[in-house]
C-alpha positions in Angstrom: -11.8 5.4 83.7 -8.3 3.7 82.4 -7.6 0.3 83.3 -4.5 1.5 85.2 -6.1 4.4 87.2 -8.3 0.8 89.1 -6.6 0.6 92.2 -8.4 -3.3 93.4 -7.0 -1.8 97.5 -8.1 1.0 97.6 -11.2 2.1 100.5 -13.9 1.6 99.8 -17.7 1.5 101.0 -19.2 -1.7 102.5 -22.7 -2.3 104.0 -23.2 -3.1 107.9 -24.9 -6.4 105.1 -22.7 -6.9 103.4 -20.4 -7.5 105.9 -23.1 -9.3 108.0 -23.4 -11.5 104.3 -19.1 -12.6 104.9 -19.6 -13.5 108.5 -22.4 -15.6 108.3 -21.4 -17.1 105.0 -17.5 -17.8 106.1 -20.1 -19.3 110.0 -22.3 -21.4 107.8 -18.7 -23.0 104.9 -20.7 -21.9 102.1 -17.8 -18.2 101.1 -15.3 -19.4 98.5 -12.3 -18.0 100.2 -11.2 -16.1 97.3 -14.5 -14.1 97.8 -13.1 -14.5 101.8 -9.4 -12.8 100.5 -11.1 -9.7 99.0 -12.5 -9.0 102.3 -9.5 -8.8 103.7 -7.4 -7.1 101.3 -9.8 -4.2 100.5 -10.3 -1.4 103.2 -14.1 -0.1 104.2 -14.3 3.6 103.4 -16.1 6.0 106.0 -17.7 3.1 108.3 -14.7 2.7 111.0 -17.2 0.4 112.4 -17.2 -2.0 109.8 -13.7 -1.8 109.3 -12.2 -2.7 112.6 -14.3 -5.6 111.8 -12.2 -6.4 108.5 -9.4 -5.6 110.6 -9.9 -8.0 113.3 -10.9 -10.7 110.3 -7.7 -10.5 108.9 -5.3 -11.1 111.9 -7.6 -14.0 112.1 -5.8 -15.4 109.3 -3.6 -17.8 110.6 -6.7 -20.3 111.9 -7.8 -20.4 108.5 -7.2 -22.3 105.8 -8.1 -23.2 101.7 -10.2 -27.1 101.1 -10.2 -28.5 98.2 -13.0 -27.5 97.2 -11.4 -23.8 97.5 -14.1 -22.3 100.2 -13.1 -21.5 103.5 -12.6 -23.3 106.4 -11.5 -21.7 109.7 -10.9 -22.8 113.7 -13.5 -23.3 116.0 -12.3 -20.6 118.1 -12.1 -18.0 114.8 -15.3 -19.6 114.1 -16.5 -18.1 118.3 -14.6 -14.4 117.1 -16.9 -13.7 113.9 -19.9 -15.4 115.8 -18.9 -12.3 117.9 -18.3 -9.8 115.7 -21.2 -10.9 113.5 -23.3 -9.9 117.4 -21.7 -6.7 117.2 -23.0 -5.6 113.6 -26.8 -6.2 113.7 -26.7 -4.7 117.5 
């Protein structure tokens, strides 16, 4: 595949485990903001329930900041939403 054919925003498949990892890492304060941004920007193909969770996380952007160390930080309100989303994945 030529580099010009690559589209970083083309939807691709993410497993429930991968999505859970992003959410857990965000809650634990161990997720780099660039990794979170990649998760938010690329739609999830073939798993409407995981895509819905990604889209809900995208709406949390006004409630997040990036620390000087590049680690993602969410407000308490956003953390509660992420916890509920994580519970949905683990059911």
